[in-house]
Each structure stands twice: as C-alpha cells, then as structure tokens.
N, C-alpha and C positions, 0 to 999 in steps of 0.2 A: 504494499499500499504506499502511495506517496505521502511524504511528510507534509504536513500542514505547516510547519515552520518555514520549510523550503518555499512553498506557495507565498506564504505571508512575506518573506524576504523580498521575492521576485516583485510582489505587488507594492511593496514600500518603495523599492527600487525605481519602479515606473511612476509613482505617485510623487517622488520627490520634485519640488518646484511646480507642482500642479495643484489646482484648487480643488480637485477630487479628494474624496477621503474612502477609505475602506469600511463596509458596512458589515460583511460577514464573508467567511470561507467555509465550504463545507465539502467534506470529501467522503464519498461512500466506500463501501469494502470494495467495490469494484472498480474503484479509482474514477469515478465520476467527480470531477472537480467543478464546483460551482463558486463564482466568484461575485460578490455584489458590490458595487461601488456607487457613490452619490456625489452631487454637487449642489451647490445652492440654487443653481439655474437650472438644474436638469442634467441629465447624462446625453451625450451624443452617441449615435451608434458608431461613429467613426473613431470615437475614443475606445469603446469596448473593443472593437476590431483591433485597434492598435495595442490594447493591453494583452489581448487573447494571443496576439502574434509574438508579443514580448515574452509571455510565458512559454508558449510553445517553442520557441527559440532557445530558451534555457533548460528545457527538459528533453530527456533522451527517451524516445519512444522505442527503442531497440532494448533498452535496460526494461522500461516498464511502460507498457501501454495504458492510455487513459483517455477519458473524454472530458473536454474543457467547455465550459459555458461561463461567458462573462456577460453581466448585464448591470441594469440599474435596480436599486431596490424599489420594489413596487410602490407605487403612490398611495394605494390604500392599505398597505401592509403595515404591521406594528413596527415601531421604531426600534431599532437595535443598539444604537449608538448615541452617545450625548450630542453629537455634531448634528443629527437629525431633529433633536429637540430645538436646538438653537436656530436651525434654518427655519422652522415653523413658528417661531415666536411672532404673535399678532394674528395667527391663524386659528380656526376652530378646530379643536380636536375632541377625541373620545377617550376616556380612561376607564378601564376596568380594573377595580382594586381587588385584593385578594379576597375580600368577602363576597366578590361577585356583583358589587355595586357599580353601575356606570354613571359617570359624570362627563357631561357634554358642556364645553365652554372654550373660551378663548385662552390659548397658551401665553401666558403674561411675561414669565421670566424663568430662567433656568440659572441655578447656581450649583456648581459641583455636581452630585448625583441627586439634586432635589430640583423640583420644578412646580411652579404655580400657575392654576387654572383659573380664570375668572368665570364665574357662572351666574345666571340671573336666577334669584329665587324670589318668590312671593314672602315677604316679611311684614307682620303687622306692625307698624309703628306705636309706640306708646301713646295713649290718648286718642287713637284713630279708629274708625270703624272698620275699614276695609285694609287688607293687605296691599302693599305696593311692591312692584318689581325692582329689586335691589341687587346691584352687583356684590358679589361675595368671593372672595379669594379663598381657594383651597389648595394647600400644599400637599405635594405627594414626593414620595421617595422612588426613583426609577427602579430600584432593586426590590421594592415592595408592591409592585403594580403588575398584574397580569399583561397588560399591554397598554400601549398609548398609540393611537394612530390618527392621521389627519382625515378630517371628514370632507369628503369630495362634495362640492356643492355647485350645482349648474344653475343657480339664481342669477 
C-alpha cells in the first residue's frame, strides 16, 4: 500500500507558493488515492490536472500500481480543515452537534479550533407581550461537532 505520508509530502511540495490548501488524502487498501484540495475562490480543473500529473511523475507504477483522483472538496460537503471555516466566514452554514441538534446561521468568526455562528431566535424581551427575532451567537468546537457545512442557496 502506498504511504499516505509520501502523498502528503508531494502535495505539500506542489502547494508551496500557491493559495490552494490540502483538505484530505485517502488511500484505500487497493491503492486508490483520493486527494482533495481547496481554494478561497474555488478550484480550477487545470490545477487538479497539474497536481495529478505532479504526483504521478513522482510515483513509480512499476513498483506499486495505483489509481489517482485529484479534486476539490465538494461545496456541500462537511468541512474537514480550519481553512474551510475561514473561507466561509459571513456565509450561511449548518452545524450538527454531538447531541444531534442542527443549528443554521451565519458563520461569524473562527479562532483556533472554535467558531461562532450567529443564529436568529425568537426571544421575548422583558416587559413585552410578543417575542422578537434576535441575533444570538453560538460557539462551537470543531472537534466536538459531527459536521459543519455550507448551505447552498439559489435565492
């Protein structure tokens, strides 16, 4: 089986001085290598082809055969790395916490491994008869949520 560290090193070499970042590398038992990259402005197919060629040029198929797939992190897929959170600040996301509760709101900020989502909730102000829609900030730890993903909207 091809060593994941070798692939990671090759990807890091290719990424040097580029604005792309690595999202994930998966290698199956039968040497199917899947590399996901991302960029704040999206991923160009030409760059995926270039990275794929770079990896292939540095691996020896005579030693060990493999299948290689290089692509972008899917837009509606859960975030895997901190940079994805940073890229989606100001956009609507959905968070599924460890208790199975979904929260939808605008990704407000990211600090280290925690992030804040601003949601709108009906809160009854003191002395008022009816609840009012109010912005509420909720903080989450990336390591303690099942997923966070961008909500695609066609409005």
